[in-house]
N, C-alpha and C positions, 0 to 999 in steps of 0.2 A: 172575539171582539164584539161588543154590543153595536147594534145598528145606530146610525145617526138619526136622531129624532127631530122631526120637523113639524111645527105647528102651522096650520093653515087657517086663517081667519078671513072669511068672506061671507057676506049675507046672501049670495046667490048660490043655491044648492047645486046647480049644474056646474058652476065653476069650481066649487069645492070638490065635486065628484071627479072632474077632469084632473085637477091637481092631485087628488088622492090616487088616481089610477096611474098617472105618470110617475109619481114619487114611489108608489108601492112597487111598480114594475122595475124601478131602478134600485130597489133594495133598501129604501128608507122606511123608518117607522113613522107613520103619519098620525097626527092629532088634528081634530077639526073643531072649529067653533064658528058660530054664525054672527056673533056680536062682539064688539070690542071688550066689554067688561067680562064676558064669558071667556074670551081668549086670554085676557090678563090673568084671570083666576086659574085657567088651565096651565098657563106658564108658571105660575107660582106653585102649583101642585106637581107638575110633571117635569119641570126644568128641561125644556127642549134645547137642542143645540142651535136651532135656527127657527126663525118665525117669518112666515110670508103673510104680510098684513095688507088687506085691501085698504086704500086710503079713505074711501067713502063708506063708512059703516053707519048703521042707523042710530046707535047710541053714543059710543065713544069712538071718534074717528081714528084711523090707523096711525096718524102722526102723534096723537095724544097717547095712544097705547105704547108707541115706540118710546116716547119721552118717559113714561112711567117705568117701562122695562129698564131703560138705561139709567134711571135715577135710583133704582133698587139695587143695593150691593149684592143681593143674592141672585139677581137676574141680568145684571149689566153685561155679562159675558155672552149672552144670547145674541147671535148675529141676526139682524133684522133687515128684511128686504120689503120695501113698500111697493105695492102693485096697484096701478090705477088705470082705469079706462076713461075717466073723465078729466082728471087733473093731469094734463099731458104737457103743458108748456114748460119752458125752462124755469120760470119763477116757481112753479109748483115743485119741480124736481129739486131746486135749491132749498126750498123750504123743507122738503122731506129729508134731505140729507142733513140739514141743520138741526132737525129734530133728533138726530142721533142715528138715523138709519145707515146701514153699511152699504146698501145698494137700492136702486129705484128702477122698476121695470114698468113698461106700459103694455096694457092689453090692446089687441090680441098679441100673444107672445108665441114664439116658436118653441116647442118642447125641447129641441136640441139646445137652443140658446139657454133656456132655463136650467137644464141639467148641467151645462158647461159652467154657468155662473155658480151653481150650487157646489159643484166639485171644487172650484177655485176657493170658495168661501170655506168649505169643510177643510181643505188643505191648509188654508191660512189659520183656521181655528186650531187644527192639530199642531201646526208650527208654534203658535202662541203657547199651547199647553207644554210643548217640549221645552221652549225657551224658559218658561216659568220654573221648570225643574232643574235647569242648569245653575250651578253654584254661584258663579260670578260672571257678570257681563261688564265689558268696558264700553261705555257709550260716548259718542261724540254727536251732540245735538240729538236727533231722533234716530241715529244710525248705530248699529252694533258694529264695533270695529274689532272686538276680540271676545271670545268666550272661554271660560276656564272651568274645568272640573278639578276639585281639590280632594285628594285621596283621604284626608282626615274626616271628610263628611260623607264619603261614598266609597264603594269598592272601585278598583281600577276598571273592572269589566263593565260595571253599571255606568260609570262615567263615560267610557268610550261608546257604549251603546246609545246613550243620549246624544252624543256628538254625531254618531252615524245616523240616528233617526232624523236629526236636524238637516243633515245633508240630503237624506232621501226625500224629505218633504220639500226642501228648497234647493234643488241641485245647482241653481245658478247663483246661490248666495255666496258672496265673496267676503268672508271674514276669516280672521286668524283664530285657530283652535289650539288650546293647550291643556295638557293634563299635568297638574302640579302634585308632586309626591316627594317623600323623603329620598335622599340619595340612594339608600340601600334598597329601594323599591325599583330601581332602574330596570333590572332584568325582568321583573314581573310586568312592568309596563311594556317592555319590548316584546315579551312573550304574548301578552294579550293583544296588542295592537297589530301583531303579525298573524293573528288567527285568520283562517279563510273567511270567517264571517265578515271581517273588515277589509281584508286584502284583496278579495275577489270582486269588490265593487268597481263600478266604472271609474270612480275616483277613490283609489285606495286610501283608507284613513291615515295610514302611516305617512303618506306624502303630504298630508294637510295638517295633521294634529301633531304638535311638537311636545316633547317631554321637558318640563321645567323642574329641576330639582330644587327643593326648599333651600338648600345651602347656597347654590349659585344665585337664585333669585334674591335671597336675603342680602347676599354680598353686593349685588348690583344695586339694589334699592338703597342700601346704606350709603353707597358711594354717591348716588344721585341726591340723597338728602344732604350729604356733606357739602356738595357743590351747589346746593339750592336750585336744582334743575327740575324739581317735581312739577312746577307749574307749566313747563314746556315739554313735559314727558309725552312721547309718542310710542305707539305700539311697536315701532320698528326695532327698538332695543330688545324686545322679547324674541324676535326672529333670530337675532344674533346669539341670544342666550340659550334658546331652546335646542334640544337635540332631536333629530329626525332619524327614524329607522328605516325609511323607505329603501335606501340603497342596499340594506341587508336583507330585504324581504325574500330574496331568492336563494339565500344561503341554505 
């Protein structure tokens, strides 16, 4: 697995050196720039996972660099943390977050706090990457209420692996998970979901991820359409339609 790459942009060489030492010791790949424009160019060339930007830079300030990163389709997924020693009041923090920053820290900082925040951001970024790979999401407002892997677009094992990765990254995430496959693939789904890879987790995947057969799902949806109930559809009906193999995991 490649290292998480972090770009540090600060005009103070001593602060850059401190950042580099802390991040390197923690196992991150560190890029450095002393000015805003140089940092922006480095971001375009190296595509870091995360950028730590000093707010008060001599040419292009950190907020402007952040705005340009977030406005660029090729860079907007970079997580940006603004760091300031001078702009410390609430107004500056709000302005920084409104520029698109994902977090705002004030110097002097505690190395433990910095690393804790970075771990949280990296975990969130990994979660977003996993979610992007999932076939179908059922959204309600800004919340995910159900996630589906469909066997016609992926293998059964690969679909379950993505579901497992999502739970590992966000163990407190409360959503309904389903694998959709043809009726004749039921035994294959059962065999794969009861693998030790998935069943020996703290939350066994078989207890959380239900099997939805194409046949049953199509039948249910056709009935819902006939009754004109689609507009009031809730994910609860999927829980009643899905089959769970958790009870058979010790057979």
